[in-house]
C-alpha positions in Angstrom: 2.6 -6.9 19.8 3.1 -3.2 20.1 3.4 -0.7 16.8 2.5 2.4 15.3 1.3 2.9 12.4 2.7 6.7 10.8 3.1 8.7 7.9 6.4 7.7 6.3 9.4 10.2 7.1 13.0 10.7 4.9 14.5 8.6 7.3 12.5 5.9 6.6 12.9 5.8 2.5 15.6 3.4 3.1 13.3 0.9 4.6 10.5 1.7 2.7 12.9 0.5 -0.3 14.2 -2.7 1.4 10.3 -3.5 2.1 9.9 -2.7 -1.3 12.7 -5.0 -2.8 10.7 -7.8 -0.6 7.4 -6.9 -1.2 8.4 -7.8 -4.7 9.8 -11.5 -4.1 6.6 -12.0 -2.4 4.5 -11.1 -5.2 7.2 -13.1 -8.0 7.7 -9.7 -9.2 10.7 -8.0 -10.9 12.1 -5.0 -9.1 15.2 -2.8 -8.9 16.1 -0.6 -5.8 17.8 1.7 -8.7 17.3 5.3 -8.0 14.4 4.6 -6.1 14.9 6.3 -2.7 15.8 9.5 -4.6 11.9 9.5 -6.5 10.1 8.1 -3.8 11.4 11.4 -1.8 10.6 13.5 -4.9 6.8 11.8 -4.9 6.3 11.6 -1.2 7.7 15.0 -0.1 6.2 16.8 -3.2 4.3 20.0 -2.1 1.5 18.5 -3.7 2.6 14.6 -3.6 1.1 12.2 -6.1 1.7 9.2 -3.8 1.3 9.0 0.0 2.8 6.4 2.4 2.3 5.2 5.6 5.0 2.8 7.7 4.1 0.3 10.6 6.4 0.7 13.1 7.5 -2.7 15.7 9.4 -1.9 18.4 11.7 0.6 16.1 11.6 -1.4 13.1 10.4 -0.4 10.2 7.7 -3.6 9.6 5.7 -3.2 7.0 3.6 -0.4 5.3 0.7 1.4 2.8 0.9 3.4 -0.2 -1.8 4.8 -1.9 -2.9 7.3 -4.8 -5.9 9.3 -5.0 -7.5 8.5 -9.0 -10.8 10.2 -10.3 -13.0 7.7 -12.1 -15.4 8.1 -14.6 -17.7 5.4 -13.9 -18.3 6.6 -10.7 -17.8 10.7 -11.3 -15.6 10.8 -8.5 -12.2 10.4 -6.5 -11.4 6.3 -5.7 -8.0 5.8 -2.8 -6.2 3.4 -4.9 -4.5 1.1 -2.5 -1.2 0.6 -4.7 0.3 -1.7 -1.9 0.7 -3.3 1.2 2.8 -5.4 2.7 4.0 -6.4 6.3 7.5 -8.7 7.0 6.5 -11.9 7.4 6.4 -12.3 11.2 4.0 -9.3 11.4 1.6 -10.8 9.9 -1.9 -12.4 11.5 -2.0 -9.8 14.5 -4.6 -7.6 12.9 -2.5 -5.1 12.1 -3.7 -5.0 8.2 -7.5 -4.7 9.6 -6.3 -1.8 11.0 -4.5 -0.4 8.3 -8.0 -0.8 6.1 -9.8 1.5 8.6 -7.0 4.2 8.6 -7.5 4.1 4.5 -11.5 4.0 5.0 -11.2 7.3 6.8 -8.5 8.5 5.2 -11.4 8.3 1.8 -14.6 9.1 3.9 -12.5 12.4 4.5 -11.2 12.8 0.9 -15.1 12.1 -0.7 -13.7 9.2 -2.0 -16.6 6.8 -3.6 -13.9 4.0 -3.2 -10.7 2.7 -2.2 -9.2 -0.5 -5.1 -6.4 -2.3 -4.9 -5.5 -5.4 -6.1 -3.2 -8.8 -5.6 -1.3 -11.7 -7.5 -4.3 -14.0 -8.3 -1.8 -16.9 -6.0 -1.7 -14.7 -3.4 -4.0 -16.8 -1.5 -3.4 -15.3 2.0 -3.7 -11.5 0.9 -7.6 -13.3 -0.8 -9.1 -14.7 2.1 -7.7 -11.1 4.3 -9.5 -9.1 1.9 -12.5 -10.9 1.8 -13.1 -11.9 5.3 -13.1 -7.9 5.6 -16.0 -7.7 3.4 -13.8 -6.8 0.1 -15.2 -8.0 -3.3 -13.1 -9.5 -5.8 -12.9 -8.4 -10.0 -12.0 -10.6 -12.6 -10.6 -8.4 -14.9 -6.7 -8.7 -15.8 -4.4 -5.7 -15.4 -2.2 -5.1 -18.2 0.8 -2.7 -18.4 3.7 -1.3 -21.0 7.0 0.1 -19.4 8.6 2.0 -20.5 
């Protein structure tokens, strides 16, 4: 399978929002695409972006994405690369693309002197958990809470 992992461009934003819709369905979460294209554009293309995103392009189709931020952690007294989202459309899974994405994130984290890469996945995401364990990641038994504004 031929694919390219590259920085998200402005013209990718409609596809990115569509992938967010698919990602939310996969994670059994609520998601409204309303206003997201404009807000993602502001975040990703700001002078000092708070969010970074790469897309997976397969034969001219945006087939997946990974988004991440840099956060400072008190316990480690350093920055982590926090992977906010990693999603591939089902027909593109199982081809090694996820591993290549994670390897790219490891390079980015090292270049930014991060002390770790962190992320979360729903407890029912058995395929994702298997993949993350296969690449050497360790799980952390915490429950993440949120107050929506």
